[in-house]
C-alpha positions as CSV (number, residue, x, y, z in Angstrom):
1,X,-10.9,5.9,20.7
2,X,-8.6,8.7,19.4
3,X,-6.7,6.8,17.1
4,X,-9.6,5.9,15.8
5,X,-11.4,8.8,15.7
6,X,-8.6,10.3,13.8
7,X,-8.4,7.9,11.1
8,X,-12.1,7.9,10.7
9,X,-12.3,11.4,10.2
10,X,-9.0,11.9,7.6
11,X,-8.4,8.2,5.3
12,X,-11.1,9.7,3.8
13,X,-10.3,12.5,3.1
14,X,-6.8,13.6,1.5
15,X,-5.0,16.3,1.7
16,X,-3.0,17.1,-1.2
17,X,0.4,17.6,-0.6
18,X,1.4,19.5,-4.5
19,X,-1.6,22.1,-3.7
20,X,0.7,23.6,-1.3
21,X,1.6,26.3,-4.6
22,X,-1.4,27.0,-6.0
23,X,-3.3,26.5,-2.9
24,X,-1.3,27.5,-0.1
25,X,-3.6,28.8,2.6
26,X,-6.7,25.9,2.5
27,X,-3.9,23.0,2.4
28,X,-1.9,24.6,4.9
29,X,-4.8,24.8,7.3
30,X,-5.5,21.4,6.2
31,X,-2.5,20.0,7.2
32,X,-2.5,21.5,10.8
33,X,-5.9,19.6,11.2
34,X,-4.0,16.8,10.0
35,X,-1.2,17.0,12.4
36,X,-3.7,17.5,15.3
37,X,-5.8,14.7,14.7
38,X,-3.1,12.1,14.5
39,X,-1.1,14.8,17.3
40,X,-3.6,13.7,20.2
41,X,-2.9,9.9,20.3
42,X,0.6,10.3,20.7
43,X,0.5,12.8,23.1
44,X,-1.8,10.8,25.6
45,X,0.6,7.6,24.4
46,X,4.0,9.5,25.6
47,X,2.0,10.8,29.1
48,X,1.8,6.4,29.5
49,X,4.7,6.0,29.2
50,X,5.8,9.1,31.2
51,X,3.4,8.7,33.8
52,X,5.2,5.8,35.7
53,X,8.7,7.1,34.8
54,X,8.0,10.1,37.4
55,X,5.7,8.2,39.3
56,X,8.9,4.9,40.4
57,X,12.2,7.3,39.6
58,X,14.0,4.7,41.1
59,X,12.7,2.1,38.6
60,X,13.7,3.9,35.5
61,X,15.7,1.6,34.1
62,X,13.3,-1.1,35.0
63,X,10.5,0.5,33.3
64,X,12.5,1.5,30.6
65,X,13.5,-1.9,29.6
66,X,9.9,-2.5,29.6
67,X,9.1,0.2,27.4
68,X,11.5,-0.6,24.3
69,X,10.1,-4.6,24.5
70,X,6.8,-3.4,24.1
71,X,8.3,-1.2,21.5
72,X,10.0,-4.3,20.1
73,X,6.8,-6.2,20.5
74,X,5.0,-3.1,18.9
75,X,6.8,-3.7,16.1
76,X,6.3,-7.4,15.2
77,X,3.1,-7.3,15.9
78,X,2.6,-4.5,13.2
79,X,4.5,-6.6,10.7
80,X,2.0,-9.8,11.7
81,X,-0.9,-7.4,11.2
82,X,-0.2,-6.4,7.9
83,X,0.9,-9.9,6.6
84,X,-2.3,-11.7,7.6
85,X,-4.6,-8.6,7.8
86,X,-5.2,-5.3,6.3
87,X,-4.4,-1.5,7.5
88,X,-7.6,-1.0,8.8
89,X,-7.9,-4.5,10.9
90,X,-3.9,-3.3,11.7
91,X,-5.3,0.1,12.9
92,X,-7.9,-1.9,15.1
93,X,-5.8,-3.8,16.6
94,X,-3.5,-1.3,17.6
95,X,-6.2,0.1,19.2
96,X,-7.6,-2.5,21.0
97,X,-4.2,-2.6,22.7
98,X,-4.2,0.9,24.3
99,X,-7.4,-0.1,25.8
100,X,-5.8,-2.7,27.3
101,X,-2.9,-0.5,28.5
102,X,-5.8,1.2,29.6
103,X,-7.0,-1.1,31.3
104,X,-4.3,-2.0,33.5
105,X,-3.5,1.5,34.0
106,X,-7.0,1.5,35.5
107,X,-7.5,1.8,40.0
108,X,-10.9,-0.2,40.6
109,X,-11.7,-3.6,39.6
110,X,-14.9,-2.2,38.2
111,X,-12.2,0.1,36.0
112,X,-10.3,-2.4,34.6
113,X,-12.8,-4.5,33.4
114,X,-15.0,-2.4,32.1
115,X,-11.8,-1.0,29.8
116,X,-10.7,-4.5,29.0
117,X,-13.9,-5.6,28.0
118,X,-14.4,-2.7,25.5
119,X,-10.6,-3.7,24.1
120,X,-11.5,-7.3,23.5
121,X,-14.7,-6.0,21.6
122,X,-12.8,-3.9,19.8
123,X,-10.2,-6.4,18.4
124,X,-12.8,-8.9,17.9
125,X,-14.2,-6.4,15.6
126,X,-10.8,-5.6,13.6
127,X,-11.6,-8.3,10.2
128,X,-14.7,-6.3,9.9
129,X,-12.7,-2.4,10.1
130,X,-12.7,-2.3,6.5
131,X,-15.9,-1.4,6.4
132,X,-15.4,1.5,8.2
133,X,-11.9,2.8,7.5
134,X,-11.6,4.1,4.0
135,X,-8.1,5.1,3.0
136,X,-9.0,7.5,-0.7
137,X,-5.9,8.2,-2.6
138,X,-5.7,12.2,-3.5
139,X,-6.5,12.9,-7.6
140,X,-2.8,13.0,-8.2
141,X,-2.0,9.5,-7.0
142,X,-2.5,7.2,-10.4
143,X,-5.0,5.5,-8.7
144,X,-6.4,8.5,-7.4
145,X,-7.1,9.5,-11.1
146,X,-8.4,6.6,-12.0
147,X,-11.4,6.0,-9.3
148,X,-12.7,9.8,-11.1
149,X,-13.6,7.7,-14.1
150,X,-16.8,5.8,-14.8
151,X,-15.2,2.7,-16.3
152,X,-12.4,2.3,-12.9
153,X,-12.9,-1.2,-11.7
154,X,-11.5,-2.4,-8.7
155,X,-10.1,-6.2,-9.2
156,X,-7.5,-6.6,-5.9
157,X,-6.0,-5.3,-3.0
158,X,-3.8,-6.2,-0.5
159,X,-1.9,-5.3,2.3
160,X,1.4,-6.1,3.0
161,X,4.8,-4.6,5.8
162,X,6.2,-3.1,2.4
163,X,3.0,-1.1,1.3
164,X,-0.6,-1.6,-0.4
165,X,-1.2,-3.2,-3.4
166,X,-4.1,-2.5,-5.5
167,X,-5.1,-4.2,-9.3
168,X,-7.2,-1.9,-11.4
169,X,-8.7,-2.1,-14.9
170,X,-9.3,1.8,-15.9
171,X,-11.2,0.8,-18.9
172,X,-9.9,-0.3,-22.3
173,X,-6.6,1.4,-22.0
174,X,-4.0,0.7,-25.3
175,X,-2.0,3.8,-24.9
176,X,-0.5,3.1,-21.2
177,X,2.7,4.3,-20.5
178,X,5.4,1.5,-22.3
179,X,2.5,1.6,-25.2
180,X,3.7,6.0,-26.0
181,X,6.7,6.4,-24.3
182,X,10.2,4.7,-25.8
183,X,8.6,3.7,-28.7
184,X,8.7,4.1,-32.9
185,X,6.1,7.2,-34.4
186,X,6.5,4.4,-37.4
187,X,4.8,2.1,-35.0
188,X,0.5,1.1,-35.8
189,X,0.3,-2.0,-35.3
190,X,-1.2,-3.8,-32.4
191,X,-0.8,-2.9,-28.5
192,X,-2.3,-5.2,-25.6
193,X,-5.0,-4.0,-23.3
194,X,-3.5,-3.1,-20.0
195,X,-4.6,-3.6,-15.9
196,X,-2.8,-1.3,-13.3
197,X,-1.0,-2.1,-10.5
198,X,-0.4,0.3,-7.8
199,X,1.6,0.7,-4.5
200,X,-0.1,2.6,-2.1
201,X,-2.0,4.5,-5.1
202,X,0.8,5.5,-7.0
203,X,4.5,4.5,-8.4
204,X,3.2,1.3,-9.7
205,X,3.0,0.3,-13.4
206,X,1.2,-1.7,-15.9
207,X,0.6,-5.5,-16.7
208,X,0.0,-6.4,-20.1
209,X,-2.4,-8.6,-21.9
210,X,-0.9,-11.6,-23.5
211,X,-2.7,-13.8,-25.5
212,X,-0.2,-15.3,-28.2
213,X,2.9,-14.6,-29.4
214,X,2.1,-11.0,-31.1
215,X,0.4,-9.5,-28.2
216,X,3.9,-7.6,-27.5
217,X,5.2,-7.2,-30.8
218,X,5.4,-3.5,-29.9
219,X,8.5,-4.6,-27.7
220,X,10.1,-5.0,-31.0
221,X,10.2,-1.2,-32.3
222,X,10.5,-0.1,-28.9
223,X,13.7,1.6,-27.2
224,X,13.5,-0.7,-24.8
225,X,14.9,-3.6,-27.3
226,X,18.3,-1.5,-27.2
227,X,20.2,-3.4,-25.6
228,X,20.0,-7.3,-27.3
229,X,21.0,-5.4,-30.3
230,X,24.4,-5.9,-28.3
231,X,24.2,-8.7,-26.7
232,X,22.8,-12.1,-28.3
233,X,20.8,-14.4,-26.1
234,X,22.2,-12.3,-22.5
235,X,21.3,-13.9,-18.9
236,X,19.0,-11.7,-17.9
237,X,18.7,-10.0,-14.2
238,X,15.0,-8.3,-14.0
239,X,15.9,-6.0,-10.3
240,X,11.9,-4.9,-9.8
241,X,9.8,-6.9,-11.7
242,X,6.6,-4.8,-11.8
243,X,3.8,-5.6,-14.2
244,X,6.5,-7.9,-16.1
245,X,7.4,-6.1,-18.7
246,X,10.7,-6.1,-18.5
247,X,11.0,-9.6,-18.6
248,X,8.5,-10.2,-21.0
249,X,10.9,-8.2,-23.2
250,X,13.7,-10.5,-22.2
251,X,11.9,-13.5,-23.6
252,X,10.8,-12.2,-26.7
253,X,14.1,-11.1,-27.2
254,X,15.4,-15.2,-26.7
255,X,17.5,-14.6,-23.3
256,X,19.7,-17.4,-22.7
257,X,18.3,-17.1,-19.4
258,X,15.9,-14.6,-17.5
259,X,15.7,-14.1,-13.3
260,X,13.3,-12.0,-11.6
261,X,13.2,-10.0,-8.5
262,X,10.7,-8.2,-6.6
263,X,10.7,-6.4,-3.4
264,X,6.6,-7.3,-3.1
265,X,6.0,-11.0,-3.3
266,X,2.6,-9.9,-3.5
267,X,3.3,-8.8,-7.5
268,X,5.3,-11.8,-7.7
269,X,1.7,-13.7,-7.0
270,X,-0.7,-11.9,-8.5
271,X,1.7,-11.9,-11.7
272,X,2.3,-15.7,-11.6
273,X,-1.8,-16.7,-11.0
274,X,-4.0,-17.1,-13.7
275,X,-7.0,-16.5,-10.7
276,X,-7.7,-12.4,-13.0
277,X,-6.8,-13.3,-16.8
278,X,-6.1,-9.9,-17.6
279,X,-8.7,-10.4,-20.8
280,X,-11.5,-11.2,-18.3
281,X,-10.6,-8.1,-16.2
282,X,-10.4,-5.4,-18.8
283,X,-13.8,-5.9,-20.4
């Protein structure tokens, strides 16, 4: 219960560490509140582990082995929950596991039945957890800033054990990062519309709309073209595909072969899918 209450309070109320220098007092108080809220569940979890070790010291080896086994199973369950579910659902499932553990600690059959039923009900509600628990990025993150715009339009969201992936439109953005950084000042040609793809609300990239061979003509006047001035039709390895601009650049430069590698399979799935056409999503 402490875990669910903590996340319900903290999820929609993000703390922005970048404000620590400009608003040190309020930020420090906020961080103290955060540490307290998330520390309470860990405190009780620690008690649950320390109590049997204290009560049965002669069986410490078996108890510690069970603790390590449970920790390993918990890690595997976390990966599975975030693979086939989402963050809020994984959080609720974690709370239900704690509930079942509490049922085992109960000293009466009635207590075990009540706690076990509560844990089972909590697990059954996990698919609906995203309607209760909200994780809002701070405005200093790219997605948090985009969410303050009226043109913001969420398109796709999926969690994974690596991070949360968000695809969204922030309006008819033709002057995103690659359209303004590294491009010749003399270029006044076509700039494609973009969608943003962010990981945990930040540190993402843009997906450019490509409808014909002229869609990415800005790459002909871009710094990204430089390596291809040295080699003719090279074999290209792109580490970190992101929004795909390096792949698009290699193809436009007539690379002999292009291999893309990315840590996040959701990104690859999005780029290879036509389920959400950029033209429709940005309108």
